[in-house]
N, C-alpha and C positions, 0 to 999 in steps of 0.2 A: 312532611313536603323535601321535596329540592332547596336549595337555599341560592336567591338567586342576591351577587350585592357586588358593591364594586371593592377592589383591594385597594390599598394605598399602594402610593408610589414606589415602583422597584426596582433598580437599574444597579449596575458592576461595572467599578470602571474610575479613572482620573477623569477631574471636573474637565471639559471639553471651554465653556466657557462661562463667565458670570452667571448667565443664565440659563446656565447646565449644571444645577448640583448632585453629584454621584458621590455618594460614600461605596466601599467595596466592602461588601457582605462576606460574610463565612463562605471560606475556602469548601468544595465539597468533600466531601466524607470518603473517603480511603476502602477500597478503592474503587471509581464508577464506573458500574458494569456499562459496558453495550450489547444489547442482543439484537444480534440477526437471525431472522431462521426462525425456528423453533427446535425445543431442546430442552434439559434438564435446568442450564442456566435459565429458563421463565421461572424457577421458580423462586430465586435470590428476590424479582419484584410482586411477583404473586400479591394479589393485596394492597397495591400499590396506589395510589392520589393520583391520578394520571395529568398532565398538562396535554391538550394533543393539540398540533399545530405543524405546519408547516417547520416552522420558525426561519427561515430566509432570513439570515441577518443577524437574529437575538439581541430583536432591537426593543427598545422602551414600552413596546405596545404587548413585545409577546412576553418581558418580565414581568407586568403586570400580572401576566396569567401565570408565569410560573411562580412568583410571590403566592398568588390565590392559591397554587397546590402546595407550596413549603406548610403555610398555616393553616390550609386543612389538615394533612397530612401531622402535624405536630397535633394538634387535640384530635387527630385520631390513631395517633401514634403509630404510622405505618410510617415505610417509605414513599419517597416521591418520584417524579419519574419521567419525562415526558415521553409522550409517544408520536414518532416522527414518519416521514415518508423519503424513500429514495427510491428513482428519481425524483425530483420534482414534479405531481402534478403536470404544475402545464406543457413538463416537456413530452409528459407520456402521450401529452390527448391533443399535443401540438408540434410534433417531434423537430418538424419543418420551421418550424421560426425559433430564432435564437432568441434564448434567456442568458439574461444579464442576472448570474446568481452572487451576491452579495459576498455568501457566504456557499465554499463546495462543503461535502458530507463530513470533512476531518475539520475544518474550522467551525463550521457548527459544531458541532461536539464538544471539541477542546473549548469551547463560550458556554455553552452548555454545565460540564463538566465544575464552569467553577460560579455557577450559580447556588451550588447546597444541594440542587439534586444526586438522589442517592443512584442514580444510573437513567441511562434512553432505551426505547423499544423502537428500532427501525424498521420498520414495516415495508418490502419491495413494494414498490407501486407498478406490477403488473394487471392484465388484463384479468387476472384474478379477481383479486383486489379491487381496481376499476365494477367489476359485474358485480359484488352483493350490492344489497338491496340496504338499507341504512337499517331494518330492523336481525339482517347477516350479520352485517355486523360490529354491532350491538350485541349480538347472541353469542359469534362467534369469538370476535378477538375481546371484548370486554371483559363479558363473562365469564365464557368457557377457560378461555389460554387463560387471561391478567387474573379472575375473579377480582376486577377493581372493589376498589374501598371508594373511591368518588374518583369524578373528571371533572373535568377544569379547564373551559374553553372557550373562545372571543364571539362578541356579540353576531361577529357575523361568519360562524362556522358555520360550513354542511357540510355533509356526509354521505355516500351510499352512490350510489346507482343514479345515472341524473340529478346528485345534489338536494335529494328531495327528503335527506338528514337534519331537521334545522335547529337554533338550538333549545327552541321551546318541547320540538319531540323527543330529545333526546332528556330534557327535564323531565319531561311526563312518562318516558321508561324508564327513567331512576326513578323512579317514587314507584312503581310496578316492582320494579326487579330490588328494590333496594338498596342501591348505591349514589348515594348525593351530588348531586350536580353546581357549579357554579358557574357562571356566566359574565362575563368580566364585559363591563361596557367598553363605550367610544374612549381610545385613549388620545385626550391632545397635548401637541404643543402650540402653542398660540393660535389658538381656534381651526387647527386643521389635525386632522387625523392619521399618528403617526405610522404608517407603513410601511413596507417593503418601494415599493413601487415611487414613493417622493423620494426613497431616500437610493435609489436605482437615480433619475432624474437629476437630483441634485449632482449625484461624484459622477453624473454623463457634460454634465455644464462647469464639472469644473470647484463646483461647491462644496468643498472636502469640508473643512467649516461645519456649512448647516447639516452634510449627511451625520457627522459624528454628531452633533448636539440631538440629531432625532434617533441615531445610533444608541447614543451614554457611552459608546467608549470609541477610538479612533479606527477608524476601519483598516483593515489591513488582509492583506495576502500573503500569502507563502507558498515559497517555491525553492528547488534546487537551482544551486547560480553553477550558469553553462559557461562554457569558453567561448570567448568572444573574440571582437579581430584587433585587440588587443591596440586601438586609436584611443581610448580615454588615458591609458597609460601614456603613451606620446606625448600626450596636450600635458601633463601634469594632475589627472584624473584618472584614476583605474577605477575601474566601475567593476561592480558583480551585476552579471548581465540574469538576467528572468523570463524564462517565457509564461506568458499567464495565457487563461484559460483564451481561446477567438475569440466570446460570445462575450468578453470584457470588456463592459461600456464605460469604463473612466477616462474622462477627457483627458486628452491625450495634447501634455505642458508639463512643467516645472513644477513639483513639490520637495518640501519641508516634509522630512519621514526620518522615522525614526527604527532601529532595526534590533530583532529579539535574536541572541542566537545562546546557545547555552546558559542562558540563564544570563546572560551579560546585554544592554544595552549600549546603541552607540547614534548618536545623533547621524544624518548626511544630511545629503540634499538628493533628489533623484532625477532620470527626465522619464516619462513615458510616451510613445509614440512611434514614427518610423522616422526618425533620424535627417529630417530634410535636407540637411546641409550634406548626408551622403548618398543619399538617392537611395536610404532602403526603403522596402515594403512592410516589412514584416513590423507590427510593433512588435516593440521589445520595452522590458523593464529596466533599467539601468540605474544603478544607487551607489554615489561618493559616500563612503562612510568615512566622517571626522576622526582622525586622531586611531585611527587603527590599518592597520600590515599584519596581513599575513595570506596564506592561500585560502580560498573560499569555494576553492571546484566540484563541486557536486554533495556541498552540505546543505542545508533546509533550512532556510532563514523566513523569519516575518519581515514582514516591512510593514509598516504604521503609517498609514498619509496623514499629517499633521497639519496639515497647509497650502494654499495656494500659493504657487508664484506667478507664474506666466505661462502664456501659450507657448508650444513651440514654433521656432521659425528659423528660418534660415538665414544665415549672415553671409555678408559679403568678400568676408577671410576668413585665415582662424586665428589671425589674430581677435579678430572682433569678437568670434565665435571664444574663446578664448577669456577676452574680460569680460566678455557678461557670466560667463560660468561663477567668475571672480566675485562678480555682483553678486548673482545667482545663493550661493555660497552664504555671503553674506545677510542678505535676505532667509533663507533658511536657520541661520543660527539665529536669527533674532526671533526668527516665528515661536522657534525651537525652546530658545528658552521663557518664551512670553508661555507656553505650553509645558514650563517645568517638566514634570514627570510624565507624560499622559501618553498611555498605552493600557492597550487591551487584557483584561484579566482573564490568563488561558487556565486550565487545567488536566490533566496530566492523563493522557489515555496509554490503552497498554498493547505495545508490539507499534 
């Protein structure tokens, strides 16, 4: 019989507040394999215990599923992997509806690579995959292609055409086909189900510490530094400018941030929004890094959002703006000091 159980809590990262105690788990064994499409690379993860899900955000609920996969794989002495989908299925079924993704594909994989998993299988979510019945998904993907040693899913995971594949159905088929199935129950925080939608809502309202507590690590974005209008430099605040996904639903405002680049960390303060003081229409992330000087143009950096400072606003003069920027910097330094060395644990990907 498949085993139905609730694993212990699992999360990776630095504590984000006293109520959310996280410990850094073992880093992924190298190399972390990412398999797209089909080919010989499939053999490296054949027979693995797979945790299946969209894993947008790789939040604490997702990590409970991953923990169960790691535990099962350890007992079976098999590799453990994530089986995930790109693009997000919601984007396939509702392409005209904007989707605020907590993590793009690369960010998701970097987070997964730091959990101790051996790799990830990324299935293209297209008409072919969407058209598979639940039985076809099991027979073609789980059995024929991957020969899974076990499967771990969340309590609400459904799969197959018209979502007819329920957790119970997968458990039954696991019994018939000879692979273990673990179904992880609801993962709650203060009575709330931890889910990606709740985290999106928190970020959209500027409640970044709440979002971070649900994630289990500071939410972050990655992008290449762009050339700007150099206005910040004239104001005494040279910034690294980043263009985020147009569907990013983060609240416009000022944040305390921590920047990761080339293995180093830099504290800073950032503005995300349309810069109403200068009538800019396109949202931009502008990051001022404390105690840093150098040329960042074209370089990719990670920006972790540690705390909310204030909403963006228009000031009556440039002097008033600069004065408030000074205050924002002091507030950011204080918030970052409270957060100590908080930063997401990220694994290395090839290429």
